[in-house]
TIKOL-676290 format. One record per residue (C-alpha): residue number from 1; residue in one letter; chain; x, y, z. Coordinates in nm, 2 decimals, decimal comma. Layout:
N
NUM / a / A / X / Y / Z
...
***
This chain:
344
1 / m / A / -5,22 / 0,66 / 13,71
2 / k / A / -5,29 / 0,33 / 13,53
3 / k / A / -5,33 / 0,52 / 13,20
4 / n / A / -5,00 / 0,71 / 13,25
5 / l / A / -4,81 / 0,40 / 13,31
6 / m / A / -4,97 / 0,23 / 13,01
7 / y / A / -4,89 / 0,52 / 12,79
8 / a / A / -4,53 / 0,52 / 12,91
9 / a / A / -4,49 / 0,15 / 12,83
10 / v / A / -4,65 / 0,18 / 12,49
11 / g / A / -4,43 / 0,49 / 12,41
12 / a / A / -4,11 / 0,31 / 12,51
13 / a / A / -4,20 / 0,02 / 12,29
14 / a / A / -4,27 / 0,25 / 11,99
15 / l / A / -3,93 / 0,41 / 12,03
16 / l / A / -3,76 / 0,08 / 12,03
17 / v / A / -3,94 / -0,04 / 11,72
18 / a / A / -3,86 / 0,28 / 11,54
19 / a / A / -3,49 / 0,27 / 11,61
20 / p / A / -3,27 / 0,32 / 11,30
21 / a / A / -3,24 / 0,02 / 11,07
22 / m / A / -2,88 / 0,10 / 11,01
23 / a / A / -2,77 / -0,06 / 11,35
24 / q / A / -2,48 / -0,30 / 11,33
25 / q / A / -2,59 / -0,66 / 11,31
26 / y / A / -2,30 / -0,82 / 11,50
27 / q / A / -2,35 / -0,86 / 11,88
28 / a / A / -2,04 / -0,92 / 12,09
29 / t / A / -2,02 / -1,21 / 12,34
30 / g / A / -1,88 / -1,21 / 12,69
31 / l / A / -1,96 / -1,05 / 13,02
32 / y / A / -2,26 / -0,81 / 13,02
33 / v / A / -2,47 / -0,59 / 13,25
34 / g / A / -2,81 / -0,45 / 13,21
35 / a / A / -3,11 / -0,28 / 13,36
36 / g / A / -3,47 / -0,23 / 13,28
37 / a / A / -3,77 / -0,03 / 13,39
38 / g / A / -4,14 / -0,06 / 13,33
39 / v / A / -4,47 / -0,16 / 13,49
40 / n / A / -4,61 / -0,46 / 13,68
41 / f / A / -4,96 / -0,60 / 13,67
42 / r / A / -5,02 / -0,81 / 13,99
43 / q / A / -5,31 / -1,05 / 13,97
44 / e / A / -5,59 / -1,05 / 14,24
45 / d / A / -5,49 / -1,26 / 14,54
46 / s / A / -5,72 / -1,48 / 14,76
47 / v / A / -5,64 / -1,47 / 15,13
48 / d / A / -5,71 / -1,72 / 15,41
49 / v / A / -5,74 / -1,53 / 15,75
50 / r / A / -5,65 / -1,66 / 16,09
51 / n / A / -5,71 / -1,42 / 16,37
52 / g / A / -5,59 / -1,40 / 16,72
53 / s / A / -5,62 / -1,04 / 16,80
54 / s / A / -5,89 / -0,78 / 16,81
55 / s / A / -5,79 / -0,60 / 16,50
56 / g / A / -6,00 / -0,54 / 16,19
57 / f / A / -5,96 / -0,90 / 16,08
58 / t / A / -6,17 / -1,03 / 16,37
59 / g / A / -6,44 / -1,26 / 16,24
60 / a / A / -6,29 / -1,28 / 15,89
61 / t / A / -6,19 / -1,62 / 15,74
62 / e / A / -6,12 / -1,52 / 15,39
63 / g / A / -6,07 / -1,22 / 15,16
64 / k / A / -5,94 / -1,09 / 14,83
65 / s / A / -5,69 / -0,82 / 14,74
66 / k / A / -5,70 / -0,63 / 14,41
67 / y / A / -5,40 / -0,41 / 14,30
68 / n / A / -5,32 / -0,11 / 14,09
69 / v / A / -5,06 / -0,12 / 13,82
70 / g / A / -4,72 / -0,04 / 13,97
71 / p / A / -4,37 / 0,03 / 13,88
72 / a / A / -4,11 / -0,24 / 13,82
73 / g / A / -3,74 / -0,25 / 13,74
74 / d / A / -3,44 / -0,48 / 13,74
75 / i / A / -3,06 / -0,51 / 13,72
76 / y / A / -2,86 / -0,80 / 13,61
77 / l / A / -2,51 / -0,94 / 13,55
78 / g / A / -2,44 / -1,22 / 13,31
79 / y / A / -2,24 / -1,39 / 13,03
80 / d / A / -2,32 / -1,44 / 12,66
81 / w / A / -2,18 / -1,74 / 12,48
82 / g / A / -2,36 / -1,66 / 12,15
83 / s / A / -2,71 / -1,80 / 12,12
84 / i / A / -2,72 / -1,89 / 12,49
85 / r / A / -2,67 / -1,65 / 12,78
86 / a / A / -2,73 / -1,66 / 13,15
87 / d / A / -2,74 / -1,39 / 13,43
88 / a / A / -2,81 / -1,32 / 13,79
89 / e / A / -3,09 / -1,07 / 13,84
90 / v / A / -3,23 / -0,85 / 14,12
91 / s / A / -3,58 / -0,70 / 14,05
92 / l / A / -3,83 / -0,49 / 14,23
93 / r / A / -4,20 / -0,48 / 14,19
94 / n / A / -4,44 / -0,26 / 14,39
95 / n / A / -4,82 / -0,26 / 14,37
96 / d / A / -5,05 / -0,05 / 14,58
97 / i / A / -5,37 / -0,22 / 14,69
98 / d / A / -5,68 / -0,10 / 14,51
99 / k / A / -5,91 / -0,27 / 14,74
100 / g / A / -5,89 / -0,55 / 15,00
101 / t / A / -6,22 / -0,71 / 15,09
102 / f / A / -6,28 / -0,96 / 15,37
103 / n / A / -6,60 / -1,16 / 15,46
104 / n / A / -6,64 / -0,98 / 15,79
105 / g / A / -6,72 / -0,67 / 15,60
106 / v / A / -6,38 / -0,50 / 15,65
107 / t / A / -6,22 / -0,33 / 15,35
108 / f / A / -5,87 / -0,20 / 15,30
109 / k / A / -5,80 / 0,07 / 15,04
110 / n / A / -5,45 / 0,15 / 15,16
111 / g / A / -5,13 / -0,05 / 15,16
112 / n / A / -4,91 / -0,23 / 14,91
113 / v / A / -4,72 / -0,55 / 14,83
114 / r / A / -4,35 / -0,51 / 14,74
115 / t / A / -4,17 / -0,80 / 14,58
116 / i / A / -3,79 / -0,83 / 14,55
117 / g / A / -3,68 / -1,10 / 14,32
118 / i / A / -3,33 / -1,26 / 14,33
119 / m / A / -3,32 / -1,49 / 14,02
120 / a / A / -3,08 / -1,70 / 13,81
121 / n / A / -3,19 / -1,69 / 13,45
122 / a / A / -3,10 / -1,86 / 13,12
123 / y / A / -3,19 / -1,73 / 12,77
124 / y / A / -3,19 / -1,85 / 12,41
125 / d / A / -3,14 / -1,58 / 12,13
126 / f / A / -3,30 / -1,65 / 11,79
127 / d / A / -3,04 / -1,48 / 11,56
128 / f / A / -3,17 / -1,44 / 11,21
129 / g / A / -2,89 / -1,21 / 11,09
130 / s / A / -3,10 / -0,90 / 11,17
131 / p / A / -3,04 / -0,63 / 11,44
132 / f / A / -3,36 / -0,75 / 11,59
133 / v / A / -3,31 / -1,07 / 11,80
134 / p / A / -3,61 / -1,24 / 11,97
135 / y / A / -3,53 / -1,44 / 12,28
136 / i / A / -3,70 / -1,66 / 12,54
137 / g / A / -3,59 / -1,75 / 12,88
138 / g / A / -3,67 / -1,87 / 13,23
139 / g / A / -3,54 / -1,85 / 13,58
140 / v / A / -3,57 / -1,97 / 13,94
141 / g / A / -3,48 / -1,80 / 14,27
142 / v / A / -3,65 / -1,64 / 14,57
143 / a / A / -3,90 / -1,37 / 14,62
144 / l / A / -3,87 / -1,14 / 14,92
145 / i / A / -4,23 / -1,01 / 14,98
146 / n / A / -4,35 / -0,74 / 15,21
147 / a / A / -4,72 / -0,70 / 15,26
148 / e / A / -4,87 / -0,39 / 15,42
149 / l / A / -5,24 / -0,32 / 15,48
150 / k / A / -5,39 / 0,00 / 15,63
151 / r / A / -5,75 / 0,04 / 15,71
152 / g / A / -5,73 / 0,41 / 15,73
153 / n / A / -5,59 / 0,71 / 15,92
154 / g / A / -5,53 / 0,57 / 16,27
155 / g / A / -5,69 / 0,23 / 16,18
156 / t / A / -5,56 / -0,12 / 16,15
157 / h / A / -5,20 / -0,15 / 16,03
158 / f / A / -5,08 / -0,48 / 15,92
159 / n / A / -4,72 / -0,53 / 15,81
160 / d / A / -4,50 / -0,84 / 15,76
161 / f / A / -4,22 / -0,99 / 15,55
162 / n / A / -4,20 / -1,34 / 15,39
163 / t / A / -3,95 / -1,53 / 15,17
164 / q / A / -4,08 / -1,77 / 14,90
165 / f / A / -3,95 / -1,98 / 14,61
166 / a / A / -3,99 / -1,79 / 14,28
167 / y / A / -3,99 / -1,88 / 13,91
168 / q / A / -4,03 / -1,68 / 13,60
169 / g / A / -4,08 / -1,70 / 13,22
170 / i / A / -3,93 / -1,45 / 12,98
171 / a / A / -4,00 / -1,35 / 12,62
172 / g / A / -3,86 / -1,04 / 12,45
173 / v / A / -3,67 / -0,89 / 12,16
174 / s / A / -3,33 / -0,71 / 12,15
175 / y / A / -3,23 / -0,44 / 11,91
176 / n / A / -2,85 / -0,42 / 11,85
177 / f / A / -2,75 / -0,06 / 11,82
178 / s / A / -2,38 / -0,16 / 11,81
179 / p / A / -2,18 / -0,48 / 11,88
180 / n / A / -2,17 / -0,40 / 12,25
181 / l / A / -2,50 / -0,22 / 12,31
182 / a / A / -2,85 / -0,36 / 12,28
183 / a / A / -3,20 / -0,23 / 12,38
184 / n / A / -3,45 / -0,48 / 12,52
185 / l / A / -3,84 / -0,49 / 12,52
186 / e / A / -3,96 / -0,78 / 12,72
187 / y / A / -4,24 / -0,95 / 12,91
188 / r / A / -4,16 / -1,14 / 13,24
189 / y / A / -4,40 / -1,35 / 13,43
190 / l / A / -4,29 / -1,39 / 13,80
191 / g / A / -4,47 / -1,63 / 14,02
192 / n / A / -4,39 / -1,75 / 14,37
193 / t / A / -4,53 / -2,01 / 14,62
194 / s / A / -4,80 / -1,91 / 14,87
195 / p / A / -4,67 / -1,66 / 15,13
196 / k / A / -4,79 / -1,64 / 15,49
197 / f / A / -4,78 / -1,32 / 15,68
198 / k / A / -4,83 / -1,26 / 16,05
199 / d / A / -4,86 / -0,94 / 16,25
200 / a / A / -4,99 / -0,88 / 16,61
201 / g / A / -5,16 / -1,22 / 16,61
202 / d / A / -5,33 / -1,18 / 16,27
203 / s / A / -5,22 / -1,44 / 16,01
204 / l / A / -5,28 / -1,40 / 15,64
205 / k / A / -5,20 / -1,68 / 15,39
206 / y / A / -5,21 / -1,57 / 15,02
207 / d / A / -5,24 / -1,77 / 14,71
208 / s / A / -4,93 / -1,82 / 14,50
209 / s / A / -4,86 / -1,48 / 14,35
210 / n / A / -4,87 / -1,39 / 13,98
211 / n / A / -4,69 / -1,09 / 13,84
212 / h / A / -4,70 / -0,98 / 13,47
213 / t / A / -4,42 / -0,74 / 13,40
214 / v / A / -4,33 / -0,53 / 13,09
215 / l / A / -3,98 / -0,38 / 13,08
216 / v / A / -3,77 / -0,17 / 12,85
217 / g / A / -3,40 / -0,17 / 12,91
218 / l / A / -3,04 / -0,17 / 12,79
219 / r / A / -2,78 / -0,44 / 12,79
220 / y / A / -2,40 / -0,37 / 12,75
221 / t / A / -2,15 / -0,64 / 12,67
222 / f / A / -1,79 / -0,56 / 12,78
223 / a / A / -1,61 / -0,80 / 12,53
224 / p / A / -1,47 / -0,59 / 12,24
225 / a / A / -1,63 / -0,67 / 11,90
226 / p / A / -1,38 / -0,87 / 11,69
227 / v / A / -1,19 / -0,65 / 11,44
228 / v / A / -1,23 / -0,77 / 11,09
229 / e / A / -0,88 / -0,75 / 10,93
230 / e / A / -0,78 / -0,83 / 10,58
231 / v / A / -0,49 / -1,08 / 10,62
232 / v / A / -0,26 / -1,20 / 10,34
233 / t / A / -0,14 / -1,55 / 10,42
234 / t / A / 0,23 / -1,63 / 10,42
235 / q / A / 0,18 / -1,83 / 10,10
236 / a / A / 0,29 / -1,59 / 9,82
237 / r / A / 0,02 / -1,70 / 9,58
238 / s / A / -0,27 / -1,74 / 9,83
239 / y / A / -0,50 / -1,45 / 9,95
240 / l / A / -0,78 / -1,42 / 10,20
241 / v / A / -1,06 / -1,16 / 10,16
242 / f / A / -1,29 / -1,10 / 10,46
243 / f / A / -1,65 / -0,99 / 10,47
244 / d / A / -1,89 / -0,82 / 10,71
245 / f / A / -2,16 / -1,03 / 10,89
246 / d / A / -2,43 / -1,16 / 10,65
247 / s / A / -2,28 / -0,96 / 10,36
248 / s / A / -2,13 / -1,05 / 10,02
249 / r / A / -2,03 / -0,68 / 9,95
250 / l / A / -1,65 / -0,62 / 9,91
251 / t / A / -1,52 / -0,35 / 10,15
252 / p / A / -1,26 / -0,10 / 10,02
253 / e / A / -0,99 / -0,30 / 10,21
254 / a / A / -1,12 / -0,62 / 10,06
255 / k / A / -1,09 / -0,47 / 9,70
256 / q / A / -0,73 / -0,39 / 9,77
257 / i / A / -0,66 / -0,76 / 9,85
258 / v / A / -0,83 / -0,87 / 9,54
259 / a / A / -0,64 / -0,61 / 9,33
260 / s / A / -0,31 / -0,76 / 9,47
261 / a / A / -0,42 / -1,11 / 9,38
262 / a / A / -0,51 / -0,99 / 9,03
263 / a / A / -0,18 / -0,81 / 8,98
264 / d / A / 0,01 / -1,12 / 9,09
265 / a / A / -0,20 / -1,33 / 8,85
266 / l / A / -0,13 / -1,09 / 8,56
267 / q / A / 0,25 / -1,08 / 8,62
268 / g / A / 0,30 / -1,46 / 8,67
269 / k / A / 0,22 / -1,77 / 8,47
270 / t / A / -0,11 / -1,84 / 8,63
271 / t / A / -0,31 / -2,12 / 8,47
272 / q / A / -0,61 / -2,13 / 8,71
273 / i / A / -0,74 / -1,92 / 8,99
274 / g / A / -0,95 / -2,09 / 9,26
275 / v / A / -1,21 / -1,87 / 9,44
276 / t / A / -1,38 / -2,04 / 9,74
277 / g / A / -1,64 / -1,87 / 9,95
278 / h / A / -1,69 / -1,94 / 10,32
279 / t / A / -1,92 / -1,83 / 10,60
280 / d / A / -1,92 / -1,84 / 10,98
281 / r / A / -2,16 / -2,09 / 11,17
282 / s / A / -2,43 / -1,83 / 11,25
283 / g / A / -2,74 / -1,92 / 11,04
284 / s / A / -2,88 / -2,23 / 10,87
285 / d / A / -2,66 / -2,45 / 10,65
286 / r / A / -2,88 / -2,38 / 10,35
287 / y / A / -2,86 / -2,01 / 10,39
288 / n / A / -2,48 / -2,01 / 10,45
289 / q / A / -2,42 / -2,22 / 10,14
290 / a / A / -2,60 / -1,97 / 9,93
291 / l / A / -2,42 / -1,68 / 10,10
292 / s / A / -2,07 / -1,84 / 10,04
293 / v / A / -2,15 / -1,87 / 9,67
294 / r / A / -2,25 / -1,50 / 9,65
295 / r / A / -1,92 / -1,40 / 9,82
296 / a / A / -1,72 / -1,61 / 9,57
297 / e / A / -1,90 / -1,44 / 9,28
298 / s / A / -1,83 / -1,10 / 9,42
299 / v / A / -1,46 / -1,17 / 9,42
300 / r / A / -1,48 / -1,33 / 9,07
301 / r / A / -1,64 / -1,02 / 8,93
302 / e / A / -1,38 / -0,80 / 9,10
303 / l / A / -1,10 / -1,01 / 8,95
304 / v / A / -1,24 / -0,97 / 8,60
305 / s / A / -1,28 / -0,60 / 8,66
306 / d / A / -0,91 / -0,59 / 8,75
307 / g / A / -0,81 / -0,75 / 8,42
308 / v / A / -0,80 / -1,12 / 8,50
309 / a / A / -0,95 / -1,35 / 8,22
310 / d / A / -1,28 / -1,49 / 8,34
311 / s / A / -1,19 / -1,83 / 8,18
312 / l / A / -0,91 / -1,86 / 8,44
313 / i / A / -1,14 / -1,84 / 8,74
314 / v / A / -1,31 / -2,13 / 8,91
315 / t / A / -1,56 / -2,04 / 9,19
316 / r / A / -1,73 / -2,25 / 9,45
317 / g / A / -1,90 / -2,20 / 9,79
318 / v / A / -1,86 / -2,44 / 10,08
319 / g / A / -2,08 / -2,26 / 10,34
320 / e / A / -1,98 / -2,31 / 10,70
321 / a / A / -1,82 / -2,65 / 10,63
322 / d / A / -1,45 / -2,54 / 10,64
323 / p / A / -1,40 / -2,28 / 10,92
324 / l / A / -1,06 / -2,11 / 10,95
325 / v / A / -1,13 / -2,09 / 11,33
326 / p / A / -1,32 / -2,38 / 11,47
327 / t / A / -1,64 / -2,26 / 11,66
328 / a / A / -1,96 / -2,40 / 11,80
329 / d / A / -2,27 / -2,39 / 11,58
330 / g / A / -2,43 / -2,04 / 11,59
331 / v / A / -2,11 / -1,86 / 11,67
332 / r / A / -2,03 / -1,54 / 11,47
333 / e / A / -1,66 / -1,56 / 11,39
334 / p / A / -1,53 / -1,28 / 11,16
335 / q / A / -1,22 / -1,49 / 11,05
336 / n / A / -1,46 / -1,75 / 10,90
337 / r / A / -1,65 / -1,50 / 10,68
338 / r / A / -1,40 / -1,51 / 10,39
339 / v / A / -1,31 / -1,59 / 10,04
340 / e / A / -0,98 / -1,78 / 9,96
341 / i / A / -0,81 / -1,69 / 9,63
342 / v / A / -0,55 / -1,95 / 9,52
343 / l / A / -0,33 / -1,88 / 9,22
344 / q / A / -0,20 / -2,19 / 9,04
***
């Protein structure tokens, strides 16, 4: 069983890493939902025993429980602001007992511990302009824990439920298949404060629990991805050319805008053509400055190709310093990924 679960987790990870490199790089922001499935590794627990009945715990003062690898899954609803997102999560982890050993000689090889986590989480996405987006996060909430031990057919049966404060750390990577759809491969550590269970006079107090969970899942963002539109400003001799995210390549629509600017320049008495490159605020200042220069150079080459004299063209890049639409740092805004052509 352990091997099958491990093979499933490794296989899912391999599929995620082998996903097509042609995925779109832009990730929409807004309301999102998601779900994941995988395996949970629950660490061995130490148990303090208090006994007031004649069950199999009589005479025991302490024990240990070891667990098999078990299934895990979660669902969540949240909101993405760009680099920062937050969600409310409900998770389930179930681990069968491999062996419970107590100092009175009693052993338990049947039973399980089931943990339902209700958590509030926050994440930070490290966006490097690639479809792969690493992230870290953490959360707090409650763990609803059910412990069941069975000594054997017709033997001791212990079953109780307890609620404890829970906390978790998260690390993973997303792969953006499209602006609205991402796949996740992640590790979650879930811990909780020491639970105490009581059944038929027997009292078991466990150490704080430690769960190590590997999940593969999908996240869907409902907000529509911004539509990149080539817009000519109302000024007759000023043009805007827009670009895809992290790209300096002219789209067919962008080439039409440049051709219109070239035709206007050739028909009028143009003495100078200003070509200024811009970026959005996703990425470092240094990287965006270089990207804005590349975009301006792409437009300059296209103008020359359309018959404009190179000596008339003055190019420069200003990076993310002059956004058309003001945004917070790290936000991908299509209207800011542009080159302005000004005919003078």
